[in-house]
Backbone as CSV, one residue per row, in Angstrom:
resi,resn,N_x,N_y,N_z,CA_x,CA_y,CA_z,C_x,C_y,C_z
1,MET,59.210,-67.270,20.582,59.932,-66.706,19.489,59.004,-65.924,18.559
2,ASN,57.782,-66.422,18.312,56.881,-65.675,17.448,56.368,-64.393,18.045
3,GLY,56.203,-64.363,19.355,55.755,-63.163,19.990,56.783,-62.054,19.918
4,THR,58.063,-62.400,20.065,59.112,-61.439,19.948,59.271,-60.909,18.490
5,LEU,59.101,-61.781,17.542,59.149,-61.396,16.149,58.006,-60.444,15.781
6,LEU,56.812,-60.732,16.300,55.664,-59.866,16.089,55.860,-58.512,16.752
7,LEU,56.399,-58.473,17.899,56.659,-57.235,18.609,57.702,-56.402,17.864
8,ARG,58.769,-57.002,17.430,59.796,-56.293,16.637,59.241,-55.723,15.328
9,PHE,58.436,-56.484,14.664,57.821,-56.052,13.446,56.862,-54.867,13.708
10,ALA,56.093,-54.934,14.754,55.156,-53.829,15.067,55.924,-52.545,15.420
11,VAL,56.987,-52.653,16.164,57.792,-51.470,16.558,58.449,-50.891,15.281
12,ALA,58.947,-51.737,14.428,59.577,-51.299,13.183,58.572,-50.501,12.302
13,VAL,57.355,-51.032,12.236,56.335,-50.334,11.377,55.991,-49.004,12.029
14,ILE,55.840,-48.922,13.314,55.524,-47.704,14.003,56.623,-46.657,13.761
15,LEU,57.874,-47.041,13.929,58.972,-46.087,13.742,59.094,-45.690,12.304
16,LEU,58.870,-46.580,11.359,58.989,-46.232,9.957,57.883,-45.240,9.518
17,THR,56.647,-45.444,9.972,55.578,-44.564,9.624,55.791,-43.160,10.259
18,HIS,56.314,-43.145,11.483,56.604,-41.900,12.104,57.655,-41.128,11.287
19,SER,58.656,-41.761,10.842,59.724,-41.151,10.032,59.206,-40.647,8.692
20,VAL,58.414,-41.449,8.014,57.933,-41.119,6.640,56.985,-39.877,6.723
21,PHE,56.083,-39.881,7.652,55.162,-38.748,7.749,55.893,-37.477,8.136
22,GLY,56.934,-37.600,8.949,57.688,-36.429,9.346,58.492,-35.842,8.191
23,MET,58.849,-36.662,7.254,59.589,-36.184,6.055,58.699,-35.412,5.107
24,PHE,57.454,-35.845,4.950,56.562,-35.262,3.953,55.703,-34.080,4.455
25,ASP,55.604,-33.868,5.724,54.784,-32.783,6.240,55.653,-31.578,6.676
26,ASN,56.876,-31.540,6.250,57.808,-30.419,6.507,58.174,-30.373,8.022
27,GLY,58.015,-31.435,8.717,58.311,-31.460,10.131,59.812,-31.433,10.380
28,VAL,60.605,-32.077,9.519,62.056,-32.100,9.683,62.638,-30.705,9.542
29,ASN,62.205,-30.029,8.508,62.724,-28.685,8.261,62.320,-27.719,9.378
30,ASP,61.056,-27.855,9.842,60.609,-27.003,10.942,61.406,-27.270,12.208
31,PHE,61.646,-28.558,12.488,62.461,-28.909,13.672,63.848,-28.326,13.546
32,GLY,64.421,-28.379,12.393,65.831,-27.847,12.191,65.837,-26.350,12.268
33,ASN,64.907,-25.673,11.624,64.884,-24.217,11.588,64.343,-23.605,12.851
34,LEU,63.254,-24.118,13.366,62.581,-23.416,14.464,63.116,-23.869,15.845
35,TYR,63.733,-25.063,15.926,64.272,-25.448,17.218,65.749,-25.542,17.256
36,LEU,66.380,-26.328,16.370,67.840,-26.497,16.484,68.590,-25.235,16.177
37,ASN,68.135,-24.458,15.218,68.799,-23.195,14.941,68.678,-22.229,16.105
38,GLN,67.623,-22.286,16.833,67.408,-21.328,17.931,68.201,-21.615,19.190
39,ILE,68.596,-22.925,19.325,69.323,-23.287,20.502,70.864,-23.325,20.313
40,GLY,71.297,-22.941,19.092,72.749,-22.752,18.935,73.337,-23.560,17.783
41,PHE,72.592,-24.333,17.023,73.151,-25.086,15.904,72.914,-24.353,14.590
42,ALA,73.007,-23.015,14.653,72.447,-22.163,13.557,72.738,-22.487,12.154
43,PRO,73.956,-22.678,11.728,74.030,-22.972,10.258,73.735,-24.386,9.912
44,PHE,73.699,-25.308,10.859,73.545,-26.729,10.609,72.302,-27.365,11.126
45,GLY,71.318,-26.558,11.549,70.136,-27.136,12.190,69.301,-28.081,11.285
46,VAL,69.118,-27.667,10.047,68.324,-28.536,9.178,69.111,-29.811,8.829
47,PHE,70.419,-29.644,8.571,71.254,-30.825,8.285,71.226,-31.821,9.422
48,ILE,71.356,-31.346,10.637,71.325,-32.235,11.836,69.991,-32.903,11.974
49,ALA,68.918,-32.122,11.705,67.589,-32.702,11.808,67.394,-33.852,10.794
50,TRP,67.905,-33.666,9.583,67.777,-34.741,8.584,68.639,-35.938,8.968
51,LEU,69.831,-35.681,9.566,70.614,-36.815,9.990,69.913,-37.605,11.135
52,ILE,69.252,-36.920,11.998,68.518,-37.585,13.074,67.384,-38.399,12.490
53,LYS,66.666,-37.836,11.525,65.497,-38.514,10.935,65.898,-39.709,10.152
54,LEU,66.968,-39.606,9.402,67.385,-40.740,8.608,68.052,-41.810,9.467
């Protein structure tokens, strides 16, 4: 039981740090503008990127 709890905690910390750094280095807006808008989600690319990140 302790090993599973430790693994869950470690994965949660990794996912949280990945999300937080992506929010502050303009990565979410770049993903929305430079990728999602180019493949056809044009007016909603940044919005969709923020929904994915949150």
